[in-house]
PDB file of N, CA, C, O and CB in Angstrom:
ATOM      1  N   MET A   1     120.314 104.042  87.084  1.00  0.00           N
ATOM      2  CA  MET A   1     118.887 104.192  87.054  1.00  0.00           C
ATOM      3  C   MET A   1     118.270 102.890  87.551  1.00  0.00           C
ATOM      4  O   MET A   1     118.528 101.827  86.985  1.00  0.00           O
ATOM      5  CB  MET A   1     118.389 104.558  85.630  1.00  0.00           C
ATOM      6  N   LYS A   2     117.470 102.962  88.589  1.00  0.00           N
ATOM      7  CA  LYS A   2     116.840 101.783  89.179  1.00  0.00           C
ATOM      8  C   LYS A   2     115.325 101.910  89.067  1.00  0.00           C
ATOM      9  O   LYS A   2     114.755 102.976  89.302  1.00  0.00           O
ATOM     10  CB  LYS A   2     117.269 101.607  90.663  1.00  0.00           C
ATOM     11  N   PHE A   3     114.694 100.814  88.707  1.00  0.00           N
ATOM     12  CA  PHE A   3     113.246 100.799  88.618  1.00  0.00           C
ATOM     13  C   PHE A   3     112.711  99.806  89.618  1.00  0.00           C
ATOM     14  O   PHE A   3     113.247  98.709  89.775  1.00  0.00           O
ATOM     15  CB  PHE A   3     112.774 100.455  87.195  1.00  0.00           C
ATOM     16  N   ASP A   4     111.648 100.198  90.293  1.00  0.00           N
ATOM     17  CA  ASP A   4     111.031  99.332  91.279  1.00  0.00           C
ATOM     18  C   ASP A   4     110.158  98.263  90.634  1.00  0.00           C
ATOM     19  O   ASP A   4     109.906  97.221  91.239  1.00  0.00           O
ATOM     20  CB  ASP A   4     110.214 100.151  92.244  1.00  0.00           C
ATOM     21  N   ASN A   5     109.700  98.510  89.428  1.00  0.00           N
ATOM     22  CA  ASN A   5     108.745  97.597  88.824  1.00  0.00           C
ATOM     23  C   ASN A   5     109.084  97.372  87.352  1.00  0.00           C
ATOM     24  O   ASN A   5     108.781  98.209  86.502  1.00  0.00           O
ATOM     25  CB  ASN A   5     107.316  98.136  88.971  1.00  0.00           C
ATOM     26  N   LEU A   6     109.709  96.245  87.065  1.00  0.00           N
ATOM     27  CA  LEU A   6     110.047  95.936  85.682  1.00  0.00           C
ATOM     28  C   LEU A   6     108.811  95.731  84.826  1.00  0.00           C
ATOM     29  O   LEU A   6     108.872  95.878  83.605  1.00  0.00           O
ATOM     30  CB  LEU A   6     110.919  94.708  85.622  1.00  0.00           C
ATOM     31  N   ALA A   7     107.692  95.394  85.448  1.00  0.00           N
ATOM     32  CA  ALA A   7     106.440  95.250  84.697  1.00  0.00           C
ATOM     33  C   ALA A   7     106.067  96.566  84.019  1.00  0.00           C
ATOM     34  O   ALA A   7     105.514  96.561  82.919  1.00  0.00           O
ATOM     35  CB  ALA A   7     105.298  94.788  85.628  1.00  0.00           C
ATOM     36  N   ASP A   8     106.366  97.696  84.670  1.00  0.00           N
ATOM     37  CA  ASP A   8     106.088  98.994  84.057  1.00  0.00           C
ATOM     38  C   ASP A   8     106.891  99.171  82.773  1.00  0.00           C
ATOM     39  O   ASP A   8     106.397  99.766  81.815  1.00  0.00           O
ATOM     40  CB  ASP A   8     106.404 100.130  85.041  1.00  0.00           C
ATOM     41  N   LEU A   9     108.112  98.669  82.739  1.00  0.00           N
ATOM     42  CA  LEU A   9     108.930  98.763  81.531  1.00  0.00           C
ATOM     43  C   LEU A   9     108.347  97.906  80.409  1.00  0.00           C
ATOM     44  O   LEU A   9     108.397  98.295  79.243  1.00  0.00           O
ATOM     45  CB  LEU A   9     110.375  98.334  81.828  1.00  0.00           C
ATOM     46  N   LYS A  10     107.800  96.754  80.751  1.00  0.00           N
ATOM     47  CA  LYS A  10     107.145  95.909  79.749  1.00  0.00           C
ATOM     48  C   LYS A  10     105.933  96.627  79.174  1.00  0.00           C
ATOM     49  O   LYS A  10     105.662  96.537  77.976  1.00  0.00           O
ATOM     50  CB  LYS A  10     106.725  94.554  80.362  1.00  0.00           C
ATOM     51  N   VAL A  11     105.212  97.335  80.022  1.00  0.00           N
ATOM     52  CA  VAL A  11     104.048  98.108  79.565  1.00  0.00           C
ATOM     53  C   VAL A  11     104.511  99.223  78.635  1.00  0.00           C
ATOM     54  O   VAL A  11     103.867  99.486  77.619  1.00  0.00           O
ATOM     55  CB  VAL A  11     103.257  98.698  80.774  1.00  0.00           C
ATOM     56  N   LEU A  12     105.608  99.876  78.964  1.00  0.00           N
ATOM     57  CA  LEU A  12     106.170 100.932  78.118  1.00  0.00           C
ATOM     58  C   LEU A  12     106.456 100.400  76.719  1.00  0.00           C
ATOM     59  O   LEU A  12     106.075 101.020  75.726  1.00  0.00           O
ATOM     60  CB  LEU A  12     107.457 101.504  78.744  1.00  0.00           C
ATOM     61  N   VAL A  13     107.117  99.270  76.640  1.00  0.00           N
ATOM     62  CA  VAL A  13     107.454  98.673  75.352  1.00  0.00           C
ATOM     63  C   VAL A  13     106.187  98.267  74.602  1.00  0.00           C
ATOM     64  O   VAL A  13     106.079  98.499  73.398  1.00  0.00           O
ATOM     65  CB  VAL A  13     108.375  97.455  75.546  1.00  0.00           C
ATOM     66  N   ALA A  14     105.236  97.667  75.301  1.00  0.00           N
ATOM     67  CA  ALA A  14     103.981  97.257  74.656  1.00  0.00           C
ATOM     68  C   ALA A  14     103.237  98.461  74.096  1.00  0.00           C
ATOM     69  O   ALA A  14     102.706  98.393  72.988  1.00  0.00           O
ATOM     70  CB  ALA A  14     103.083  96.503  75.652  1.00  0.00           C
ATOM     71  N   ALA A  15     103.190  99.555  74.835  1.00  0.00           N
ATOM     72  CA  ALA A  15     102.502 100.760  74.361  1.00  0.00           C
ATOM     73  C   ALA A  15     103.193 101.327  73.120  1.00  0.00           C
ATOM     74  O   ALA A  15     102.527 101.779  72.189  1.00  0.00           O
ATOM     75  CB  ALA A  15     102.453 101.827  75.475  1.00  0.00           C
ATOM     76  N   ALA A  16     104.508 101.303  73.109  1.00  0.00           N
ATOM     77  CA  ALA A  16     105.244 101.802  71.950  1.00  0.00           C
ATOM     78  C   ALA A  16     105.024 100.902  70.735  1.00  0.00           C
ATOM     79  O   ALA A  16     104.835 101.395  69.623  1.00  0.00           O
ATOM     80  CB  ALA A  16     106.742 101.901  72.272  1.00  0.00           C
ATOM     81  N   GLU A  17     105.048  99.601  70.941  1.00  0.00           N
ATOM     82  CA  GLU A  17     104.891  98.660  69.835  1.00  0.00           C
ATOM     83  C   GLU A  17     103.484  98.638  69.266  1.00  0.00           C
ATOM     84  O   GLU A  17     103.308  98.471  68.059  1.00  0.00           O
ATOM     85  CB  GLU A  17     105.266  97.282  70.284  1.00  0.00           C
ATOM     86  N   THR A  18     102.485  98.802  70.111  1.00  0.00           N
ATOM     87  CA  THR A  18     101.092  98.732  69.652  1.00  0.00           C
ATOM     88  C   THR A  18     100.523 100.083  69.270  1.00  0.00           C
ATOM     89  O   THR A  18      99.512 100.147  68.571  1.00  0.00           O
ATOM     90  CB  THR A  18     100.232  98.119  70.718  1.00  0.00           C
ATOM     91  N   GLY A  19     101.152 101.170  69.713  1.00  0.00           N
ATOM     92  CA  GLY A  19     100.685 102.504  69.367  1.00  0.00           C
ATOM     93  C   GLY A  19      99.523 103.003  70.192  1.00  0.00           C
ATOM     94  O   GLY A  19      98.888 103.991  69.825  1.00  0.00           O
ATOM     95  N   GLY A  20      99.228 102.343  71.301  1.00  0.00           N
ATOM     96  CA  GLY A  20      98.129 102.810  72.138  1.00  0.00           C
ATOM     97  C   GLY A  20      98.094 102.109  73.478  1.00  0.00           C
ATOM     98  O   GLY A  20      98.645 101.020  73.638  1.00  0.00           O
ATOM     99  N   PHE A  21      97.447 102.735  74.432  1.00  0.00           N
ATOM    100  CA  PHE A  21      97.357 102.164  75.771  1.00  0.00           C
ATOM    101  C   PHE A  21      96.349 101.014  75.821  1.00  0.00           C
ATOM    102  O   PHE A  21      96.556 100.048  76.556  1.00  0.00           O
ATOM    103  CB  PHE A  21      96.971 103.246  76.780  1.00  0.00           C
ATOM    104  N   THR A  22      95.268 101.104  75.054  1.00  0.00           N
ATOM    105  CA  THR A  22      94.279 100.029  75.060  1.00  0.00           C
ATOM    106  C   THR A  22      94.853  98.739  74.476  1.00  0.00           C
ATOM    107  O   THR A  22      94.728  97.687  75.102  1.00  0.00           O
ATOM    108  CB  THR A  22      93.037 100.451  74.276  1.00  0.00           C
ATOM    109  N   PRO A  23      95.480  98.785  73.292  1.00  0.00           N
ATOM    110  CA  PRO A  23      96.061  97.543  72.791  1.00  0.00           C
ATOM    111  C   PRO A  23      97.224  97.036  73.655  1.00  0.00           C
ATOM    112  O   PRO A  23      97.441  95.829  73.755  1.00  0.00           O
ATOM    113  CB  PRO A  23      96.537  97.743  71.368  1.00  0.00           C
ATOM    114  N   ALA A  24      97.961  97.946  74.273  1.00  0.00           N
ATOM    115  CA  ALA A  24      99.031  97.527  75.190  1.00  0.00           C
ATOM    116  C   ALA A  24      98.432  96.793  76.382  1.00  0.00           C
ATOM    117  O   ALA A  24      98.981  95.796  76.851  1.00  0.00           O
ATOM    118  CB  ALA A  24      99.862  98.751  75.670  1.00  0.00           C
ATOM    119  N   GLY A  25      97.302  97.295  76.866  1.00  0.00           N
ATOM    120  CA  GLY A  25      96.620  96.634  77.974  1.00  0.00           C
ATOM    121  C   GLY A  25      96.157  95.236  77.603  1.00  0.00           C
ATOM    122  O   GLY A  25      96.290  94.296  78.387  1.00  0.00           O
ATOM    123  N   ARG A  26      95.610  95.109  76.396  1.00  0.00           N
ATOM    124  CA  ARG A  26      95.190  93.775  75.944  1.00  0.00           C
ATOM    125  C   ARG A  26      96.390  92.833  75.890  1.00  0.00           C
ATOM    126  O   ARG A  26      96.295  91.680  76.312  1.00  0.00           O
ATOM    127  CB  ARG A  26      94.508  93.855  74.555  1.00  0.00           C
ATOM    128  N   ARG A  27      97.506  93.316  75.376  1.00  0.00           N
ATOM    129  CA  ARG A  27      98.702  92.484  75.273  1.00  0.00           C
ATOM    130  C   ARG A  27      99.209  92.067  76.649  1.00  0.00           C
ATOM    131  O   ARG A  27      99.648  90.933  76.838  1.00  0.00           O
ATOM    132  CB  ARG A  27      99.798  93.227  74.516  1.00  0.00           C
ATOM    133  N   CYS A  28      99.148  92.984  77.604  1.00  0.00           N
ATOM    134  CA  CYS A  28      99.706  92.732  78.943  1.00  0.00           C
ATOM    135  C   CYS A  28      98.680  92.186  79.932  1.00  0.00           C
ATOM    136  O   CYS A  28      99.028  91.858  81.067  1.00  0.00           O
ATOM    137  CB  CYS A  28     100.296  94.006  79.497  1.00  0.00           C
ATOM    138  N   GLY A  29      97.435  92.088  79.515  1.00  0.00           N
ATOM    139  CA  GLY A  29      96.396  91.616  80.421  1.00  0.00           C
ATOM    140  C   GLY A  29      96.013  92.643  81.472  1.00  0.00           C
ATOM    141  O   GLY A  29      95.683  92.292  82.604  1.00  0.00           O
ATOM    142  N   LEU A  30      96.059  93.925  81.089  1.00  0.00           N
ATOM    143  CA  LEU A  30      95.757  95.023  82.002  1.00  0.00           C
ATOM    144  C   LEU A  30      94.666  95.906  81.419  1.00  0.00           C
ATOM    145  O   LEU A  30      94.396  95.873  80.219  1.00  0.00           O
ATOM    146  CB  LEU A  30      97.017  95.853  82.293  1.00  0.00           C
ATOM    147  N   SER A  31      94.049  96.688  82.278  1.00  0.00           N
ATOM    148  CA  SER A  31      93.095  97.686  81.806  1.00  0.00           C
ATOM    149  C   SER A  31      93.857  98.875  81.221  1.00  0.00           C
ATOM    150  O   SER A  31      95.045  99.062  81.485  1.00  0.00           O
ATOM    151  CB  SER A  31      92.153  98.144  82.958  1.00  0.00           C
ATOM    152  N   THR A  32      93.156  99.666  80.431  1.00  0.00           N
ATOM    153  CA  THR A  32      93.763 100.886  79.891  1.00  0.00           C
ATOM    154  C   THR A  32      94.210 101.802  81.018  1.00  0.00           C
ATOM    155  O   THR A  32      95.268 102.426  80.928  1.00  0.00           O
ATOM    156  CB  THR A  32      92.777 101.623  78.967  1.00  0.00           C
ATOM    157  N   ALA A  33      93.417 101.890  82.076  1.00  0.00           N
ATOM    158  CA  ALA A  33      93.771 102.733  83.223  1.00  0.00           C
ATOM    159  C   ALA A  33      95.055 102.240  83.894  1.00  0.00           C
ATOM    160  O   ALA A  33      95.878 103.047  84.328  1.00  0.00           O
ATOM    161  CB  ALA A  33      92.618 102.759  84.244  1.00  0.00           C
ATOM    162  N   ALA A  34      95.227 100.921  83.981  1.00  0.00           N
ATOM    163  CA  ALA A  34      96.442 100.368  84.588  1.00  0.00           C
ATOM    164  C   ALA A  34      97.661 100.669  83.731  1.00  0.00           C
ATOM    165  O   ALA A  34      98.738 100.945  84.259  1.00  0.00           O
ATOM    166  CB  ALA A  34      96.303  98.852  84.790  1.00  0.00           C
ATOM    167  N   VAL A  35      97.501 100.618  82.409  1.00  0.00           N
ATOM    168  CA  VAL A  35      98.607 100.967  81.508  1.00  0.00           C
ATOM    169  C   VAL A  35      98.971 102.436  81.696  1.00  0.00           C
ATOM    170  O   VAL A  35     100.146 102.782  81.814  1.00  0.00           O
ATOM    171  CB  VAL A  35      98.230 100.681  80.023  1.00  0.00           C
ATOM    172  N   SER A  36      97.969 103.284  81.721  1.00  0.00           N
ATOM    173  CA  SER A  36      98.198 104.714  81.916  1.00  0.00           C
ATOM    174  C   SER A  36      98.918 104.983  83.234  1.00  0.00           C
ATOM    175  O   SER A  36      99.826 105.811  83.294  1.00  0.00           O
ATOM    176  CB  SER A  36      96.872 105.475  81.878  1.00  0.00           C
ATOM    177  N   ALA A  37      98.512 104.285  84.280  1.00  0.00           N
ATOM    178  CA  ALA A  37      99.140 104.459  85.593  1.00  0.00           C
ATOM    179  C   ALA A  37     100.598 104.004  85.570  1.00  0.00           C
ATOM    180  O   ALA A  37     101.455 104.642  86.181  1.00  0.00           O
ATOM    181  CB  ALA A  37      98.362 103.680  86.665  1.00  0.00           C
ATOM    182  N   ALA A  38     100.882 102.915  84.875  1.00  0.00           N
ATOM    183  CA  ALA A  38     102.262 102.420  84.781  1.00  0.00           C
ATOM    184  C   ALA A  38     103.145 103.424  84.057  1.00  0.00           C
ATOM    185  O   ALA A  38     104.268 103.691  84.485  1.00  0.00           O
ATOM    186  CB  ALA A  38     102.305 101.063  84.057  1.00  0.00           C
ATOM    187  N   ILE A  39     102.639 103.982  82.958  1.00  0.00           N
ATOM    188  CA  ILE A  39     103.404 104.985  82.213  1.00  0.00           C
ATOM    189  C   ILE A  39     103.611 106.225  83.069  1.00  0.00           C
ATOM    190  O   ILE A  39     104.698 106.802  83.076  1.00  0.00           O
ATOM    191  CB  ILE A  39     102.690 105.355  80.896  1.00  0.00           C
ATOM    192  N   LYS A  40     102.590 106.632  83.778  1.00  0.00           N
ATOM    193  CA  LYS A  40     102.684 107.807  84.660  1.00  0.00           C
ATOM    194  C   LYS A  40     103.743 107.582  85.749  1.00  0.00           C
ATOM    195  O   LYS A  40     104.513 108.491  86.058  1.00  0.00           O
ATOM    196  CB  LYS A  40     101.305 108.112  85.310  1.00  0.00           C
ATOM    197  N   ARG A  41     103.783 106.379  86.327  1.00  0.00           N
ATOM    198  CA  ARG A  41     104.812 106.078  87.346  1.00  0.00           C
ATOM    199  C   ARG A  41     106.204 106.215  86.762  1.00  0.00           C
ATOM    200  O   ARG A  41     107.093 106.792  87.390  1.00  0.00           O
ATOM    201  CB  ARG A  41     104.622 104.656  87.914  1.00  0.00           C
ATOM    202  N   LEU A  42     106.398 105.683  85.555  1.00  0.00           N
ATOM    203  CA  LEU A  42     107.708 105.804  84.923  1.00  0.00           C
ATOM    204  C   LEU A  42     108.054 107.261  84.637  1.00  0.00           C
ATOM    205  O   LEU A  42     109.173 107.700  84.898  1.00  0.00           O
ATOM    206  CB  LEU A  42     107.748 104.995  83.631  1.00  0.00           C
ATOM    207  N   GLU A  43     107.093 108.006  84.100  1.00  0.00           N
ATOM    208  CA  GLU A  43     107.343 109.418  83.790  1.00  0.00           C
ATOM    209  C   GLU A  43     107.682 110.203  85.050  1.00  0.00           C
ATOM    210  O   GLU A  43     108.575 111.049  85.034  1.00  0.00           O
ATOM    211  CB  GLU A  43     106.122 110.041  83.098  1.00  0.00           C
ATOM    212  N   THR A  44     106.985 109.931  86.122  1.00  0.00           N
ATOM    213  CA  THR A  44     107.253 110.617  87.389  1.00  0.00           C
ATOM    214  C   THR A  44     108.626 110.242  87.922  1.00  0.00           C
ATOM    215  O   THR A  44     109.375 111.101  88.388  1.00  0.00           O
ATOM    216  CB  THR A  44     106.172 110.280  88.428  1.00  0.00           C
ATOM    217  N   SER A  45     108.951 108.964  87.853  1.00  0.00           N
ATOM    218  CA  SER A  45     110.243 108.483  88.339  1.00  0.00           C
ATOM    219  C   SER A  45     111.407 109.086  87.552  1.00  0.00           C
ATOM    220  O   SER A  45     112.436 109.444  88.124  1.00  0.00           O
ATOM    221  CB  SER A  45     110.298 106.962  88.259  1.00  0.00           C
ATOM    222  N   LEU A  46     111.231 109.193  86.241  1.00  0.00           N
ATOM    223  CA  LEU A  46     112.300 109.699  85.378  1.00  0.00           C
ATOM    224  C   LEU A  46     112.299 111.217  85.242  1.00  0.00           C
ATOM    225  O   LEU A  46     113.314 111.819  84.893  1.00  0.00           O
ATOM    226  CB  LEU A  46     112.186 109.081  84.015  1.00  0.00           C
ATOM    227  N   GLY A  47     111.157 111.825  85.519  1.00  0.00           N
ATOM    228  CA  GLY A  47     111.046 113.278  85.383  1.00  0.00           C
ATOM    229  C   GLY A  47     110.965 113.739  83.937  1.00  0.00           C
ATOM    230  O   GLY A  47     111.302 114.882  83.628  1.00  0.00           O
ATOM    231  N   VAL A  48     110.514 112.845  83.040  1.00  0.00           N
ATOM    232  CA  VAL A  48     110.353 113.191  81.622  1.00  0.00           C
ATOM    233  C   VAL A  48     109.040 112.621  81.106  1.00  0.00           C
ATOM    234  O   VAL A  48     108.484 111.680  81.673  1.00  0.00           O
ATOM    235  CB  VAL A  48     111.547 112.659  80.776  1.00  0.00           C
ATOM    236  N   ARG A  49     108.565 113.205  80.034  1.00  0.00           N
ATOM    237  CA  ARG A  49     107.369 112.692  79.361  1.00  0.00           C
ATOM    238  C   ARG A  49     107.820 111.638  78.356  1.00  0.00           C
ATOM    239  O   ARG A  49     108.699 111.904  77.537  1.00  0.00           O
ATOM    240  CB  ARG A  49     106.558 113.847  78.653  1.00  0.00           C
ATOM    241  N   LEU A  50     107.234 110.455  78.407  1.00  0.00           N
ATOM    242  CA  LEU A  50     107.659 109.353  77.551  1.00  0.00           C
ATOM    243  C   LEU A  50     106.829 109.210  76.280  1.00  0.00           C
ATOM    244  O   LEU A  50     107.298 108.633  75.299  1.00  0.00           O
ATOM    245  CB  LEU A  50     107.604 108.076  78.320  1.00  0.00           C
ATOM    246  N   PHE A  51     105.596 109.731  76.284  1.00  0.00           N
ATOM    247  CA  PHE A  51     104.715 109.631  75.124  1.00  0.00           C
ATOM    248  C   PHE A  51     104.021 110.947  74.861  1.00  0.00           C
ATOM    249  O   PHE A  51     103.678 111.685  75.784  1.00  0.00           O
ATOM    250  CB  PHE A  51     103.685 108.529  75.323  1.00  0.00           C
ATOM    251  N   GLU A  52     103.817 111.231  73.576  1.00  0.00           N
ATOM    252  CA  GLU A  52     102.897 112.277  73.150  1.00  0.00           C
ATOM    253  C   GLU A  52     101.573 111.563  72.945  1.00  0.00           C
ATOM    254  O   GLU A  52     101.487 110.604  72.179  1.00  0.00           O
ATOM    255  CB  GLU A  52     103.392 113.038  71.829  1.00  0.00           C
ATOM    256  N   ARG A  53     100.555 112.030  73.626  1.00  0.00           N
ATOM    257  CA  ARG A  53      99.263 111.359  73.596  1.00  0.00           C
ATOM    258  C   ARG A  53      98.256 112.136  72.758  1.00  0.00           C
ATOM    259  O   ARG A  53      98.194 113.365  72.814  1.00  0.00           O
ATOM    260  CB  ARG A  53      98.733 111.169  75.011  1.00  0.00           C
ATOM    261  N   SER A  54      97.469 111.398  71.983  1.00  0.00           N
ATOM    262  CA  SER A  54      96.309 111.978  71.312  1.00  0.00           C
ATOM    263  C   SER A  54      95.133 111.056  71.608  1.00  0.00           C
ATOM    264  O   SER A  54      95.286 110.032  72.276  1.00  0.00           O
ATOM    265  CB  SER A  54      96.547 112.144  69.750  1.00  0.00           C
ATOM    266  N   THR A  55      93.975 111.423  71.114  1.00  0.00           N
ATOM    267  CA  THR A  55      92.806 110.587  71.383  1.00  0.00           C
ATOM    268  C   THR A  55      92.863 109.268  70.629  1.00  0.00           C
ATOM    269  O   THR A  55      92.158 108.324  70.987  1.00  0.00           O
ATOM    270  CB  THR A  55      91.535 111.331  71.017  1.00  0.00           C
ATOM    271  N   ARG A  56      93.681 109.184  69.602  1.00  0.00           N
ATOM    272  CA  ARG A  56      93.726 107.977  68.774  1.00  0.00           C
ATOM    273  C   ARG A  56      95.004 107.159  68.907  1.00  0.00           C
ATOM    274  O   ARG A  56      95.007 105.970  68.586  1.00  0.00           O
ATOM    275  CB  ARG A  56      93.548 108.353  67.355  1.00  0.00           C
ATOM    276  N   SER A  57      96.082 107.767  69.370  1.00  0.00           N
ATOM    277  CA  SER A  57      97.330 107.015  69.450  1.00  0.00           C
ATOM    278  C   SER A  57      98.291 107.671  70.425  1.00  0.00           C
ATOM    279  O   SER A  57      98.073 108.782  70.908  1.00  0.00           O
ATOM    280  CB  SER A  57      97.976 106.897  68.070  1.00  0.00           C
ATOM    281  N   VAL A  58      99.348 106.951  70.690  1.00  0.00           N
ATOM    282  CA  VAL A  58     100.455 107.498  71.472  1.00  0.00           C
ATOM    283  C   VAL A  58     101.736 107.293  70.666  1.00  0.00           C
ATOM    284  O   VAL A  58     101.922 106.262  70.020  1.00  0.00           O
ATOM    285  CB  VAL A  58     100.554 106.817  72.892  1.00  0.00           C
ATOM    286  N   GLN A  59     102.595 108.274  70.717  1.00  0.00           N
ATOM    287  CA  GLN A  59     103.878 108.209  70.030  1.00  0.00           C
ATOM    288  C   GLN A  59     104.967 108.496  71.044  1.00  0.00           C
ATOM    289  O   GLN A  59     104.858 109.454  71.808  1.00  0.00           O
ATOM    290  CB  GLN A  59     103.941 109.212  68.836  1.00  0.00           C
ATOM    291  N   PRO A  60     106.019 107.684  71.067  1.00  0.00           N
ATOM    292  CA  PRO A  60     107.100 107.948  72.019  1.00  0.00           C
ATOM    293  C   PRO A  60     107.762 109.302  71.744  1.00  0.00           C
ATOM    294  O   PRO A  60     107.970 109.681  70.591  1.00  0.00           O
ATOM    295  CB  PRO A  60     108.149 106.825  71.956  1.00  0.00           C
ATOM    296  N   THR A  61     108.082 110.006  72.794  1.00  0.00           N
ATOM    297  CA  THR A  61     108.883 111.213  72.677  1.00  0.00           C
ATOM    298  C   THR A  61     110.337 110.780  72.437  1.00  0.00           C
ATOM    299  O   THR A  61     110.633 109.585  72.437  1.00  0.00           O
ATOM    300  CB  THR A  61     108.750 112.119  73.964  1.00  0.00           C
ATOM    301  N   GLN A  62     111.223 111.725  72.238  1.00  0.00           N
ATOM    302  CA  GLN A  62     112.637 111.398  72.091  1.00  0.00           C
ATOM    303  C   GLN A  62     113.129 110.651  73.331  1.00  0.00           C
ATOM    304  O   GLN A  62     113.841 109.654  73.210  1.00  0.00           O
ATOM    305  CB  GLN A  62     113.473 112.680  71.858  1.00  0.00           C
ATOM    306  N   GLU A  63     112.758 111.121  74.511  1.00  0.00           N
ATOM    307  CA  GLU A  63     113.144 110.460  75.754  1.00  0.00           C
ATOM    308  C   GLU A  63     112.548 109.053  75.833  1.00  0.00           C
ATOM    309  O   GLU A  63     113.198 108.118  76.302  1.00  0.00           O
ATOM    310  CB  GLU A  63     112.697 111.295  76.964  1.00  0.00           C
ATOM    311  N   GLY A  64     111.305 108.917  75.369  1.00  0.00           N
ATOM    312  CA  GLY A  64     110.654 107.615  75.360  1.00  0.00           C
ATOM    313  C   GLY A  64     111.361 106.638  74.450  1.00  0.00           C
ATOM    314  O   GLY A  64     111.517 105.466  74.792  1.00  0.00           O
ATOM    315  N   ARG A  65     111.794 107.113  73.285  1.00  0.00           N
ATOM    316  CA  ARG A  65     112.539 106.242  72.362  1.00  0.00           C
ATOM    317  C   ARG A  65     113.855 105.787  72.980  1.00  0.00           C
ATOM    318  O   ARG A  65     114.267 104.640  72.805  1.00  0.00           O
ATOM    319  CB  ARG A  65     112.808 106.969  71.034  1.00  0.00           C
ATOM    320  N   VAL A  66     114.508 106.681  73.698  1.00  0.00           N
ATOM    321  CA  VAL A  66     115.763 106.312  74.360  1.00  0.00           C
ATOM    322  C   VAL A  66     115.507 105.215  75.386  1.00  0.00           C
ATOM    323  O   VAL A  66     116.266 104.249  75.458  1.00  0.00           O
ATOM    324  CB  VAL A  66     116.413 107.545  75.039  1.00  0.00           C
ATOM    325  N   MET A  67     114.441 105.352  76.184  1.00  0.00           N
ATOM    326  CA  MET A  67     114.109 104.341  77.180  1.00  0.00           C
ATOM    327  C   MET A  67     113.754 103.006  76.525  1.00  0.00           C
ATOM    328  O   MET A  67     114.179 101.952  76.997  1.00  0.00           O
ATOM    329  CB  MET A  67     112.951 104.821  78.051  1.00  0.00           C
ATOM    330  N   ILE A  68     112.995 103.046  75.467  1.00  0.00           N
ATOM    331  CA  ILE A  68     112.590 101.819  74.785  1.00  0.00           C
ATOM    332  C   ILE A  68     113.811 101.119  74.185  1.00  0.00           C
ATOM    333  O   ILE A  68     113.934  99.897  74.270  1.00  0.00           O
ATOM    334  CB  ILE A  68     111.549 102.127  73.683  1.00  0.00           C
ATOM    335  N   ASP A  69     114.704 101.889  73.585  1.00  0.00           N
ATOM    336  CA  ASP A  69     115.909 101.311  72.997  1.00  0.00           C
ATOM    337  C   ASP A  69     116.868 100.775  74.060  1.00  0.00           C
ATOM    338  O   ASP A  69     117.608  99.820  73.826  1.00  0.00           O
ATOM    339  CB  ASP A  69     116.618 102.347  72.142  1.00  0.00           C
ATOM    340  N   HIS A  70     116.838 101.402  75.218  1.00  0.00           N
ATOM    341  CA  HIS A  70     117.750 101.012  76.302  1.00  0.00           C
ATOM    342  C   HIS A  70     117.322  99.698  76.880  1.00  0.00           C
ATOM    343  O   HIS A  70     117.958  99.193  77.805  1.00  0.00           O
ATOM    344  CB  HIS A  70     117.801 102.078  77.402  1.00  0.00           C
TER     345      HIS A  70
END
């Protein structure tokens, strides 16, 4: 598995640790939209959904937990 942008993986971990795209953006110095775009790129590249999203939080899916642990 090869990733073109390791920064996207850092965003993935930040989103999982903070529980949301907005706090992940603050941690990474990115906008919420940029965090969302990074997660979308990873999901598209992997062909799986990495987070269950709600209006208040995000929770890693089983596949997302595997990626975060990896």
